[in-house]
N, C-alpha and C positions, 0 to 999 in steps of 0.2 A: 322854599323858592317862590318868590312871586311871579308874575306875568312880566315884568321889567327886567327883573334878573334872568329870567329863561330867555328873553329876547337879546340880551347882551350876551348871554354864553353861547345862544346859537348863532349869533354875529360872529364870534371868534372862530367857531367850528366851520362855517358855511362861508368864510372870507372868500373864497374863490367862486362862489356862486352868487354872491350879493347882486351883480348887476344883471343876473339871469331874469328872464321873465318866468314868475312863479310864485308860490305861496307856500307858507310853512304850515299853518293851522289853517283848517278851513272854518273851524268853528270858533266861537267867540272864547275869549280868555276864561271866562267863569265856568266853561266845560272841563278846565284841567282841574279834574278832582278825581277820586276813586269812583267807580261806577261799575255798573254791570256788563257794559260793552265798550268797546272803543272801535270806530268805523274808519278802517283804513282802505284808501283807494290806492291807484298806483302812481299817478301825479296829476297836476293841475292839467285840465283840458285845454284845448285850443292850439292856435299855431303861435309859436313863440316869436314869428315875425310880424303878425297880425299887429298893425298901430295901435288898435285900441287895447291889446293885451300887452304889448312891448313895454309900457309904462308901468305896469303892474309887476314890479320886481320883487325879488326874496328881500332885498334891503327895505323896499316899502312895507313888505308883509310884516317884517320884524318891527319895523318902526310903529306901525299901527297895532300890533299884538296887545300891549297893555291896555288899550281902551276899547278893543275890537267887541263888538256885540253880537253882531250879526253871524250867520252861518251861511257860508258860500255855497253850500248844497242847497240850503232851504231858499235862498234869495237869488238863485240862478236858474237856468233851464233844467238842472239836476235834480229840482226840489222834489218831483213826483217820486222819482226813484228813490231817494234818501229817505224820504219821509215814510214811504211805504215799507221799506226795509227795516228801519227803526222802530215804526209802530208794531210792525209784526213780531217784533221782539219784546215789546210791552215797554219801550222806553220813550221819554219824551225827546223829539229830536233836537230842540234848541239846547238841551242837556247833555247831548252826547258828544264826547270828543271825536273830532274828525280832522284827519290829515291824510296825506299821501307819503307812500314810501319813497317818493322822488319829489322834492321840492320844487324842481323846474320843469317847465313845460318842453316836451320833446317832439 
């Protein structure tokens, strides 16, 4: 299954959450491969009512997934935490698949 197919399948399963503020995969699509670790958080941070975050919906996350190259942990305020945790495990942060247990902000 490629990233486009994954996004389409996720759209079907997450249909009731598509308009909620959130993110499905924090890492780039290229990180979706077998690896020594998978970094799992709880949910995307931030206030779902924040005007800057409310437009970042699960639907947008899925639409961007096939071409996404950045890692939200690495390119946001969480970068120090994620890079340190992953580096301590001997892995390259951008190559580490990263997501949350819940795709929506709470």
